[in-house]
Structures are given as structure tokens and as C-alpha cells.
C-alpha positions as CSV (number, residue, x, y, z in Angstrom):
1,M,35.4,-65.6,68.0
2,R,37.0,-62.2,67.5
3,I,36.8,-62.6,63.7
4,S,33.1,-63.5,63.9
5,V,32.3,-60.5,66.1
6,L,34.3,-58.2,63.8
7,L,32.5,-59.6,60.8
8,I,29.1,-59.0,62.3
9,F,30.1,-55.5,63.4
10,C,31.2,-54.7,59.9
11,L,27.9,-55.9,58.4
12,V,25.8,-53.9,60.8
13,A,28.0,-50.8,60.5
14,A,27.6,-51.0,56.7
15,H,23.8,-50.4,57.2
16,P,23.2,-46.8,56.2
17,V,21.0,-46.0,59.2
18,F,23.6,-47.4,61.6
19,A,26.3,-45.3,59.9
20,A,24.2,-42.2,60.2
21,T,23.4,-42.6,63.9
22,T,27.0,-43.2,64.8
23,K,28.5,-40.4,62.7
24,S,30.5,-39.0,65.6
25,K,32.0,-42.4,66.6
26,I,33.0,-44.0,63.3
27,A,35.6,-42.9,60.8
28,S,34.3,-41.2,57.7
29,G,35.1,-44.3,55.6
30,W,32.4,-46.2,57.5
31,Q,29.7,-43.6,57.0
32,S,26.9,-43.6,54.4
33,A,24.6,-40.8,53.4
34,V,21.1,-41.2,54.6
35,P,18.1,-39.5,53.1
36,P,16.6,-37.0,55.6
37,Y,13.2,-38.7,55.7
38,V,14.7,-41.9,57.0
39,N,15.5,-40.2,60.3
40,N,11.9,-39.0,60.8
41,S,10.4,-41.4,63.3
42,D,6.9,-40.1,62.6
43,L,7.1,-41.6,59.1
44,W,8.1,-45.0,60.5
45,D,5.2,-44.8,63.0
46,Q,2.8,-44.3,60.1
47,L,4.5,-46.9,58.0
48,I,4.0,-49.8,60.4
49,P,0.1,-49.7,60.5
50,E,0.0,-49.4,56.7
51,L,2.2,-52.5,56.2
52,M,0.2,-54.5,58.7
53,K,-3.1,-53.5,57.1
54,R,-1.8,-54.7,53.7
55,H,-0.5,-58.0,55.2
56,M,3.1,-57.0,54.4
57,Y,4.2,-58.8,57.6
58,Y,7.9,-59.4,56.8
59,G,8.4,-55.7,55.9
60,A,6.6,-54.8,59.2
61,L,9.0,-57.0,61.2
62,A,12.0,-55.4,59.5
63,A,10.6,-51.9,60.1
64,A,10.1,-52.8,63.8
65,S,13.6,-54.0,64.1
66,D,15.0,-50.8,62.6
67,M,12.8,-48.7,64.8
68,I,14.1,-50.5,67.9
69,N,17.7,-50.1,67.0
70,F,17.8,-46.6,65.6
71,F,15.2,-44.5,67.5
72,D,15.2,-43.4,71.1
73,D,11.6,-42.1,71.7
74,L,9.5,-44.5,73.7
75,K,6.4,-44.1,71.4
76,T,8.3,-45.5,68.4
77,K,9.9,-48.3,70.4
78,Q,6.6,-49.4,71.9
79,L,4.9,-49.4,68.5
80,A,7.8,-51.6,67.3
81,Y,7.4,-54.1,70.1
82,Q,3.6,-54.1,69.8
83,T,4.1,-55.0,66.1
84,I,6.5,-57.9,66.9
85,V,4.1,-59.3,69.5
86,R,1.2,-59.0,67.1
87,L,3.2,-60.9,64.4
88,V,4.0,-63.7,66.9
89,D,0.3,-64.0,67.6
90,L,-0.5,-64.2,63.9
91,G,1.9,-67.1,63.6
92,Y,5.3,-65.8,62.6
93,P,7.2,-69.1,62.2
94,F,10.7,-68.1,63.5
95,S,12.2,-67.0,66.8
96,T,11.9,-63.3,67.7
97,R,13.9,-63.6,70.9
98,S,16.8,-61.4,69.7
99,Y,14.5,-58.4,69.2
100,F,13.7,-58.3,72.9
101,I,17.4,-58.2,74.1
102,P,17.7,-54.4,73.8
103,G,14.1,-53.7,75.0
104,D,14.0,-50.9,77.5
105,I,10.4,-49.8,77.7
106,D,8.0,-50.2,80.6
107,P,4.4,-50.8,79.3
108,Q,1.4,-51.2,81.5
109,P,1.6,-54.7,83.1
110,D,-2.2,-55.1,83.1
111,S,-2.5,-54.9,79.3
112,E,-2.2,-57.9,76.9
113,F,0.8,-56.3,75.3
114,G,2.5,-55.6,78.6
115,Q,2.1,-59.2,79.7
116,S,3.6,-60.4,76.4
117,Y,6.5,-58.0,76.6
118,F,7.4,-58.9,80.1
119,L,7.2,-62.6,79.3
120,Y,9.5,-62.3,76.3
121,K,12.0,-60.2,78.4
122,G,11.9,-62.8,81.1
123,I,12.5,-65.6,78.6
124,V,15.5,-63.7,77.1
125,N,17.0,-63.2,80.6
126,D,16.3,-66.7,81.7
127,G,18.0,-68.0,78.5
128,A,21.1,-65.9,79.3
129,G,21.2,-67.3,82.9
130,M,20.2,-64.1,84.5
131,K,17.6,-65.6,86.9
132,K,17.2,-62.5,89.0
133,W,16.2,-60.3,86.0
134,A,14.1,-63.1,84.6
135,N,12.1,-63.4,87.9
136,Y,11.8,-59.6,87.9
137,Y,9.9,-59.7,84.6
138,F,8.0,-62.9,85.3
139,D,6.7,-61.4,88.6
140,K,4.9,-58.8,86.5
141,I,2.8,-61.4,84.8
142,D,-0.4,-63.0,85.9
143,K,1.1,-66.5,85.9
144,D,-2.1,-68.4,86.6
145,N,-4.2,-66.8,83.9
146,F,-1.9,-65.6,81.1
147,P,-2.0,-68.4,78.4
148,K,1.5,-67.5,76.9
149,Y,3.1,-67.9,80.3
150,L,1.4,-71.2,80.9
151,F,2.7,-72.4,77.6
152,Y,6.2,-71.3,78.4
153,Q,6.0,-73.1,81.8
154,A,4.7,-76.2,80.1
155,M,7.6,-76.1,77.7
156,Q,10.1,-75.8,80.6
157,D,8.5,-78.7,82.3
158,Y,8.4,-80.7,79.1
159,A,12.2,-80.1,78.6
160,G,12.8,-81.1,82.2
161,G,10.9,-84.4,81.8
162,H,8.0,-83.4,84.0
163,L,5.4,-84.5,81.5
164,N,2.4,-84.5,83.8
165,K,3.0,-81.0,85.0
166,A,3.5,-79.9,81.4
167,K,0.1,-81.5,80.5
168,A,-1.7,-79.8,83.3
169,S,-0.3,-76.4,82.2
170,L,-1.2,-77.0,78.6
171,K,-4.8,-78.1,79.3
172,K,-5.3,-75.0,81.4
173,M,-3.8,-72.8,78.7
174,L,-6.1,-74.3,76.0
175,V,-9.1,-73.5,78.2
176,L,-8.0,-69.9,78.5
177,V,-7.3,-69.4,74.8
178,G,-10.6,-68.3,73.3
179,D,-10.3,-65.6,70.7
180,A,-9.0,-65.6,67.1
181,D,-5.7,-64.0,68.1
182,G,-4.9,-67.0,70.2
183,F,-5.4,-69.6,67.4
184,D,-1.7,-70.0,66.7
185,L,-1.0,-70.4,70.4
186,A,-3.7,-73.0,70.6
187,K,-2.2,-75.0,67.8
188,K,1.2,-74.9,69.5
189,G,-0.3,-76.0,72.8
190,A,-2.3,-78.9,71.2
191,R,0.7,-80.0,69.2
192,T,2.9,-80.1,72.4
193,L,0.2,-82.0,74.2
194,A,0.0,-84.6,71.4
195,R,3.8,-85.0,71.6
196,I,3.7,-85.6,75.3
197,Y,1.0,-88.2,74.9
198,Y,3.2,-89.8,72.3
199,E,6.2,-89.9,74.7
200,Q,3.9,-91.4,77.3
201,K,3.0,-94.1,74.8
202,K,-0.6,-93.0,74.8
203,Y,-0.7,-93.1,71.0
204,D,-4.5,-93.1,70.8
205,K,-4.8,-89.8,72.6
206,S,-2.0,-88.3,70.6
207,S,-3.6,-89.4,67.3
208,E,-7.0,-88.0,68.4
209,I,-5.5,-84.5,68.8
210,Y,-4.2,-84.6,65.3
211,Q,-7.3,-86.1,63.7
212,T,-9.8,-83.9,65.5
213,F,-8.0,-80.6,65.5
214,L,-4.5,-80.1,64.0
215,L,-5.2,-81.8,60.7
216,K,-8.3,-79.8,60.2
217,T,-6.7,-76.3,60.5
218,N,-6.1,-74.0,57.7
219,P,-3.3,-73.5,56.8
220,I,-2.1,-76.8,57.9
221,N,1.4,-77.4,59.3
222,P,2.9,-80.1,57.1
223,D,4.8,-81.5,60.0
224,D,1.5,-82.5,61.6
225,W,1.0,-85.1,58.8
226,L,4.3,-86.6,59.7
227,E,3.7,-86.6,63.5
228,A,0.2,-87.9,63.1
229,A,1.6,-90.7,60.9
230,W,4.0,-91.7,63.7
231,S,1.1,-92.1,66.2
232,L,-0.8,-94.3,63.7
233,Y,2.4,-96.3,63.1
234,R,2.6,-97.0,66.8
235,L,-1.1,-98.0,66.8
236,K,-0.2,-100.5,64.0
237,Q,-2.6,-98.7,61.7
238,Y,0.0,-98.8,58.9
239,N,-2.2,-98.1,55.9
240,K,-3.6,-95.0,57.5
241,A,-0.1,-93.8,58.4
242,V,1.0,-94.4,54.7
243,G,-2.0,-92.4,53.6
244,L,-1.0,-89.4,55.7
245,L,2.5,-89.5,54.4
246,Y,1.1,-89.2,50.9
247,N,0.1,-85.6,51.7
248,L,3.8,-84.8,52.0
249,Q,4.1,-85.3,48.3
250,S,1.6,-82.5,47.6
251,K,2.3,-78.8,47.0
252,S,0.7,-78.1,50.4
253,A,3.7,-79.7,52.0
254,G,5.8,-76.6,51.0
255,H,9.3,-76.6,49.4
256,L,11.2,-78.2,52.3
257,I,12.0,-81.9,52.2
258,P,11.5,-83.9,55.5
259,L,13.7,-86.9,55.2
260,E,11.9,-88.4,58.1
261,K,9.0,-89.4,55.7
262,Y,11.4,-91.9,54.0
263,I,12.4,-93.4,57.4
264,L,8.8,-93.9,58.5
265,R,7.7,-95.4,55.2
266,A,10.6,-97.8,55.4
267,L,9.7,-98.9,58.9
268,I,6.1,-99.5,57.8
269,Y,7.2,-101.6,54.8
270,R,9.5,-103.6,57.1
271,K,6.6,-104.2,59.5
272,M,4.5,-105.5,56.6
273,C,7.4,-107.5,55.1
274,S,6.7,-105.7,51.8
275,Y,9.9,-106.2,49.8
276,E,8.4,-104.8,46.6
277,S,7.4,-101.5,48.3
278,T,10.8,-101.2,50.0
279,Q,12.5,-101.6,46.6
280,E,10.2,-99.0,45.1
281,L,10.9,-96.6,48.0
282,I,14.7,-97.1,47.5
283,N,14.3,-96.5,43.7
284,T,12.4,-93.3,44.3
285,F,15.0,-92.1,46.8
286,N,17.8,-92.9,44.4
287,N,16.1,-91.2,41.5
288,E,15.7,-88.0,43.5
289,Y,19.0,-87.9,45.4
290,G,21.2,-90.5,43.9
291,K,23.3,-88.1,41.8
292,T,23.6,-85.7,44.7
293,I,24.8,-88.4,47.0
294,E,27.3,-89.7,44.4
295,G,28.6,-86.2,43.9
296,I,29.0,-85.7,47.7
297,K,31.0,-88.9,48.0
298,F,33.3,-87.9,45.2
299,G,34.0,-84.6,46.9
300,E,32.2,-82.2,44.5
301,P,31.5,-78.7,46.0
302,L,28.2,-78.9,47.9
303,A,27.1,-75.6,46.3
304,H,26.6,-77.6,43.0
305,F,23.6,-79.3,44.5
306,P,20.7,-76.8,45.1
307,I,18.5,-79.6,46.5
308,L,20.6,-79.6,49.7
309,E,19.1,-76.2,50.5
310,K,15.7,-77.7,50.8
311,V,16.4,-80.6,53.2
312,E,14.6,-79.9,56.5
313,G,16.4,-80.1,59.8
314,P,17.1,-78.1,63.0
315,D,20.5,-76.9,61.7
316,Q,18.8,-75.3,58.7
317,I,16.4,-73.1,60.6
318,K,18.5,-69.9,60.6
319,Y,19.3,-70.3,56.9
320,Q,15.7,-71.1,56.0
321,Q,14.6,-68.0,58.0
322,E,16.9,-65.8,56.0
323,L,15.9,-67.4,52.7
324,K,12.1,-67.2,53.4
325,T,12.5,-63.6,54.6
326,M,14.3,-62.6,51.4
327,Q,11.6,-64.3,49.3
328,K,8.8,-62.6,51.2
329,L,10.5,-59.2,51.1
330,K,10.8,-59.5,47.4
331,S,7.2,-60.4,47.0
332,E,6.0,-57.6,49.3
333,Y,8.2,-55.0,47.6
334,A,5.9,-55.2,44.6
335,S,3.1,-53.7,46.8
336,V,5.1,-50.7,48.0
337,E,3.5,-48.5,45.3
338,R,0.1,-49.1,46.9
339,L,1.2,-47.4,50.1
340,P,0.4,-43.7,50.7
341,R,2.7,-41.6,48.5
342,K,4.6,-40.0,51.4
343,L,5.5,-43.4,52.9
344,Q,6.8,-45.0,49.7
345,P,10.4,-43.6,49.9
346,V,10.8,-44.9,53.5
347,A,9.3,-48.3,52.5
348,R,11.6,-48.6,49.5
349,Y,14.6,-47.8,51.7
350,L,13.5,-50.3,54.2
351,Y,13.0,-53.2,51.8
352,I,16.2,-52.5,49.8
353,T,18.5,-52.1,52.8
354,T,17.0,-55.1,54.7
355,S,17.5,-57.3,51.6
356,H,21.1,-56.1,51.2
357,M,21.8,-57.1,54.9
358,L,20.3,-60.5,54.4
359,N,22.3,-61.1,51.3
360,H,25.4,-60.6,53.4
361,T,24.4,-62.9,56.3
362,E,22.7,-65.6,54.2
363,G,26.0,-67.1,53.0
364,I,27.3,-67.5,56.6
365,H,24.5,-69.9,57.5
366,K,24.1,-71.5,54.0
367,L,27.3,-73.5,54.2
368,Q,26.4,-75.0,57.6
369,A,23.0,-75.9,56.4
370,I,24.0,-77.7,53.2
371,E,26.8,-79.5,55.0
372,T,24.3,-80.9,57.5
373,S,21.9,-81.8,54.6
374,A,24.7,-83.7,52.8
375,K,25.5,-85.8,55.9
376,Q,21.8,-86.6,56.4
377,L,21.3,-87.7,52.8
378,V,24.4,-90.0,52.7
379,I,23.5,-91.6,56.0
380,L,19.8,-92.1,55.0
381,G,20.9,-93.6,51.6
382,E,23.1,-96.2,53.3
383,S,20.4,-97.0,55.9
384,L,17.9,-97.7,53.2
385,K,20.2,-100.2,51.6
386,F,20.6,-102.1,54.9
387,L,16.8,-102.0,55.5
388,Q,16.3,-103.7,52.1
389,F,18.2,-106.7,53.4
390,D,16.3,-106.7,56.7
391,V,13.0,-106.8,54.8
392,V,14.2,-109.7,52.7
393,R,15.2,-111.6,55.8
394,S,11.7,-111.1,57.2
395,K,10.1,-112.0,54.0
396,Y,11.8,-115.3,53.6
397,N,11.5,-116.4,57.2
398,P,10.3,-120.0,57.1
399,D,7.7,-119.3,59.8
400,T,6.1,-116.6,57.7
401,V,2.9,-117.1,55.6
402,F,2.8,-114.8,52.7
403,Q,-0.2,-113.0,51.1
404,E,-0.5,-111.6,47.7
405,K,0.5,-108.0,47.3
406,A,-2.4,-105.5,47.0
407,T,-3.0,-104.0,43.6
408,S,-4.4,-100.5,42.8
409,D,-5.5,-100.8,39.2
410,S,-8.0,-98.3,37.9
411,T,-10.9,-100.3,36.5
412,L,-14.7,-100.1,36.1
413,I,-16.3,-103.5,36.5
414,D,-19.8,-104.2,35.1
415,S,-21.2,-106.5,37.7
416,N,-24.6,-106.7,36.0
417,K,-26.7,-104.7,33.6
418,D,-27.9,-102.3,36.2
419,N,-25.0,-101.8,38.7
420,F,-21.4,-100.9,38.4
421,V,-18.5,-101.2,40.9
422,L,-16.2,-98.2,40.6
423,H,-12.6,-98.3,41.6
424,W,-11.2,-94.8,42.0
425,P,-7.9,-94.0,40.1
426,Q,-4.9,-94.6,42.4
427,W,-1.2,-93.8,42.6
428,G,1.3,-96.3,44.0
429,D,0.5,-97.6,47.5
430,Y,-2.3,-95.1,48.2
431,W,-6.1,-95.3,48.1
432,R,-7.9,-92.0,47.6
433,D,-11.6,-91.7,48.3
434,E,-14.0,-89.0,46.9
435,R,-13.2,-86.8,49.9
436,L,-9.5,-86.7,49.1
437,S,-8.7,-88.7,52.2
438,Y,-5.8,-91.1,51.6
439,E,-5.1,-94.6,52.9
440,G,-2.6,-97.2,52.0
441,T,-3.5,-100.4,50.1
442,L,-0.7,-102.6,51.4
443,K,-1.5,-106.0,52.8
444,D,0.5,-107.6,55.6
445,Q,2.8,-110.2,54.0
446,C,4.2,-111.4,57.4
447,D,1.4,-113.6,58.6
């Protein structure tokens, strides 16, 4: 623990702004020269709106973080927290809890920002076990009418197993969320409600939320395809579930690899006694990950397998946050020259120093992420092998009546001189209609 704390301190102390603001407390060997303009809070106050206006959101978040840590005036700190709250409302995908730990401002409690700030301060203190301080902040919130608090309360009830209470809070929250700024919160609320229905085995209601709302949003959350497919699987609508999973093969699914999609497809093929499809799934999995799994088993360094960095999972969140932030900062840096000339030096300093900091911390979380990915791949590979035998056993059950496997050939049949029957081009187990809606073409071979 002491080594970890020292390492973090060293990394932070190496930040030029930190070194400058603690000049009297740190030995000269720990100091770094800082350009005079960096210490000018007015420039930072002007930089934030310009970054937000140009959708340079990751730079704006980094600027807000530096402003909180390195400036004392309340105006600058409040602007920083307003920026963070705004980015959360716009859908920033990672936790911002740590930014509110040092918060020491006192905004107007009757404002939208004030309500959000006190909520996040309350959450931070509640998570740290400081109930008295948490209640102090929560008491400043209109608990009955502030949608974010209702969502927080629903999540607490959900975690505690009080599903009906959580549903009531979510439904009330969804009624109160009405403007465009609440769109991301509405998606989170609807998704949580769908998950609760799923846990209560009300799969039809869960599926309805995905089909009528979450799967129609833009941009779509790729995990919604997977979760919606689970509901359809429980409803025994296997072909529709397979069709949704096909979307996870597209570029819209992003660069992360959800291994859960292989598990669900395997379960569907077992339910339908489809030995051929199971074998195809295993072959596809082995083609993509076979060499990696073999290397892991033979003890090769995990760093030799870049694909491990893309496997999705809860233990990879911190690493994926740092990786995505570095990518976004690099992309946004190209737009620094479009900022007002007087702000460009501060912006360059911000992007360069933040990137350097992330380069230091990224390696700490990378090792844990790829180790977890390696375990998941090996376990899934072995599980698929056993599943193959399970499907074979079902397929050759003497009580089972088999059907022919569905085909998906691309043909144009001339039924008579005037009419044609068109079969759309297909791939694998999926049927695509002219609206790009996918559905499986598998037939149940168990009865």
C-alpha cells in the first residue's frame, strides 16, 4: 500500500502545474518550470467554453480537473464543476466521482447545477461511509422532483434487492425527464427498468423497452443489442435473438469485444439442437482467439497479444477509460489551432501534460486488464468444447425428431413469366430484410 501511494504521489508531483504550486514544500529536484500563462486562471476560464463549443469534451474534462486542483478562486472552481456536470448530462461514459472529492464550493441549491453538485457530493460521502455528511448534502436536494436523485435512489434500491421500489422511482424519474439535456439520463433509467423486469422474469416488458426505445436511439449503446437478445432468448424467440447479436459484428458495435455474445449464441444453438451451427461458432471462435489461447497456455507474455486489450469486462473499465481518453485527446489536439490565438498555448499545455500523465498511469491498469481477459478467453474456449458434446447428446436423443437445417442461399427464382421471388443475399445464420433488420434462419431440430 505504501509503495502504491508513493508511486501515485510521484506521478502527480511530476505534473508541472503541481510542482509550481507546491514550490515552497517540495525540494528543488521535484520542481518544474511552468510558463507564466498557465497560472492565469482567467485564461482557463475562457478556455473551457471554447472547448465545449467545439465539442472538445475530453479536453474540457481535463481542464476542469486541473482547475479544481490548482486554483483557489471560487469562480474558477464553480466553472470547472459546472463543466463536469454538463459532460455527465451529455453522456460521458465513465465515472466522475473522484472529481467531487475535493469539492468545496457552495452553489445555490435551487439551481439545476446546485442540485447536481450536492447530489454528487452526497454520493461521494455515502460511498466513503460518511453517512452524516451524505445526508447533509442530500437534504439540500428536492428528493421528490429531482430526476437524478430519483435515479440514484432507484439504483440503491436495485442493489438492495428492493425491485418494486426501484421501479417506482424509475417510472417517476422518466416522467420528470423531459428536455434534451436529460436524454442520457432517460436512457439509463429505461435500461435499468428493463433489467429489473428481466430479473422479475417479465421478459416481454423488458423486451418492449429495448424494442420501442433503447434500440431506436442514436447513437446506440451496443450492450443494448446484447441485453435485448437475452430477453428474446428467455421468450424463446431464438431467431430474433440471433438477429440482434448479428449487429455486434458490425462497426457500430465499437472496438470492444463482448465475449457474452458467444455464450448466448451457444445457448441458442443448444436449445435448437443445432450441432452444425455450434461447430461453426466454435470454429469462428478458434480462428479469432485460438492462437492467443494457445500462447496463454504456453506461458507467453500477455503483452504479445494486443487483442486482450479489447475484451470487454468490468475489470477493464479503468484501463479502457484511460485508453479512450488518450485517443480522444490525440484527436482533439488537432483542433487546438482553431481556438482563439491567446488560448492556444494553454490548450497545448493542457493536452500535452494530460497525455503524459495518462501514459504513466495506463500501464498500471493495463496489466490487470489483460490478465482478466486472458482468464476469460481460456475459460470460454473450454466451455465451448463441452457445449459441443452437450449439443451432440441432445441431437442424438432417440426421442428427438429432426428437421432439415435451414439454408440461406442467395437465389432469384423465376416462378412464371411475369413474377419473380427474390431471396435477399444472406450471411451465415442471419436473414436481412430491406430495412436492415436481422433475424436468424435457424430451424428447431429438437422436435
